[in-house]
N, C-alpha and C positions, 0 to 999 in steps of 0.2 A: 552615622551620628543621628539622623532624623529618626531612625527607627527606635533608638533608645530613648528619646524624649517623647515619642508618640504613645508609649504605653501599651499594655496588653489590650487586645481588641482593635488596635489601629489598623487601618488599611492605607496603603501608600499607592497612589495613582500617578501616572503621567498623562499628559494631554496627548490625544491622538491628533496630530496636526492636520491630517487629511479630513477629519470629521469634526473640527473645531473652527470657530469663527468668532470675530469680534466686529460687530456692526455699530454704526452711529447714524444719527440724524440731526439736522440743524435746519432752522428756518432760514429760507433764502428770499430776500427782498420783501419779507413780512407777508409773503404770498403762500409759499408751499414749502414742504420739507425736502431737503436734499439728503439722500441716504448714500452711505458708503461703507466700506469694510476694510479690515486689515486681513490679509490672506495668510500671514505667517505669525503663528503665535505658538508658545510652548509654555509648559508649566508643570508644577508638582502640587498635588493635593494630599495632605495627610488628614485622614478622616477617622476620628474615634467617636462613634455615636454615643458611647457611654461616658465620654469625657470630652466635651467640646473645647475645653481649655487646652487640651493636648492636640487639637486639630489646627491645621494651617493651610494656607493657599498662597502660592507664589506663581506669578505669571509674567511672561516677557513677550512683548509684541514688537516685531520688526517694523519700525515707523515707516520705512521706505516701501513697505507692501501695501500702502494705502491705495484703494481703488474706488472711484466714484463714477465710473463709466464715461469720463471725460478726461482725456490725456492732458489737456491744457490745465484744467482745474487740479488734477492730481499733481502735476509739476508745481503749481503754485502752492498747494498744501504742503509739499515737501521742502519748499523754499524757506529762508529766514523769516518771511512774513508770518509763517505758521509753525510747522513742526521743526524746521531747521534740521533735517535728517543728516546733514553732513556733520553737524557738531553734536546732535542728540539722536543717535541711531535707534534707541530703544525707548519703549513705553513700559514701565514696570508697575506691578502691584504686588504688595506683600501684606498679608493680613496681620492685624494686631489683636483681634478678638473675634470670636464667633459665637452667636447666640441662636436660639431657636424660639420661634413664635408659632405654635401649632405645627402645621406641616411645612412652614417656610423657615428658612434660616436667614440671618442677617450676618453678613461677613464684613466687618469694618477693617479698613486697612489703609496703607499709605500708597497713593497713586502718584507716580512721578512721570511728568510730562515736560519735556524741554528743560530738565534740571530742576523743576519746581515740584515739591512734594506737598500734597495736601491729603488730609484724611477723607475717605469717601466711603460711604456705606453701600454695599451691594446686596440687593434683595434676591435671594436664591429661590427660585421656584422650580417645579418639574424635576426634583431630584428623583431619578429613577433608581429602582432596585437593580442590583447586580444581575447580569445575564452572561451566560457563557457563549462566546462567538463560535463559529465553525472550526476554529483553530485551537480551541481550548482555553482562550484568554478570558478572564473575567472583566466585564465592562460595565460602566455606569454613565449616566449623563446628567447634566444640569444646565439650567438657564439662569443667568444672573443679570439684573439691570440696575442702572443708576443714572442719575443726572448730575452733570457738572456745569460750572460756568467757565467757559473757555478763557475768559480774561484772567481768571485766577492762576492759570497755568502759563501766562505769557503768550497766549494766542489772541492777541488784541487787535490784529489788523482788521480794518473795516472801511466802509465808505458810506457817507451820508447820501440818502436818496433825495432827489429833487422833490418828491411828494411828501417827504418827511420819513423818519425811520432810518434804518440801516440795511446794508446789503446782506450782512451775515448776522443771524441771531446770536444771542449771548449763551443761551442754554443748549447744551448738547445732550441728547439721550443716547445712552449706551446699552447695548444688549450683547451679552457673551454667551454663546452656546458651546458647551465642551462636551466631547466624548472622552471618557477616562478609561485607561487601561491599567488594571491592577498590577503592580510590580510584585515579584516574588518576595516573601518575607525574608 
């Protein structure tokens, strides 16, 4: 069904999960940034360079695959204080419109975290041209970035610091790197 709505000239890709990642960073104690990643993500991109309105992006992240290099922090991030992975096992993004500004693309879409959906714009840079891998598959890649306010998605847990300010910053920077494998037409 996706191929019929994509139109002539459309390319359909799937994420290569072994070569794709979703990273984030957030301010800790108003001092430094803590970085983490989600290690399991999947998705589909329909890209029609001649008709961006027929293009789309869908991505799913396994919320339990969060890693910050600290097991105790990871467990806390999976708990009801933050992602509540028992009740909300997935983070989802579905594009609503795609536009182009010079060599960059803006992908606007609905991001759902913890059952809360908000529109988020992704700035797409480093869209690589297709290349054939050693096994004959056509591949492309892209890097997308965005900033969200975690409280808007129900991720409001925090602690007030004795010196003022909060333990966890409100703004979260997100970077998604995907390697895409073209599916047969």
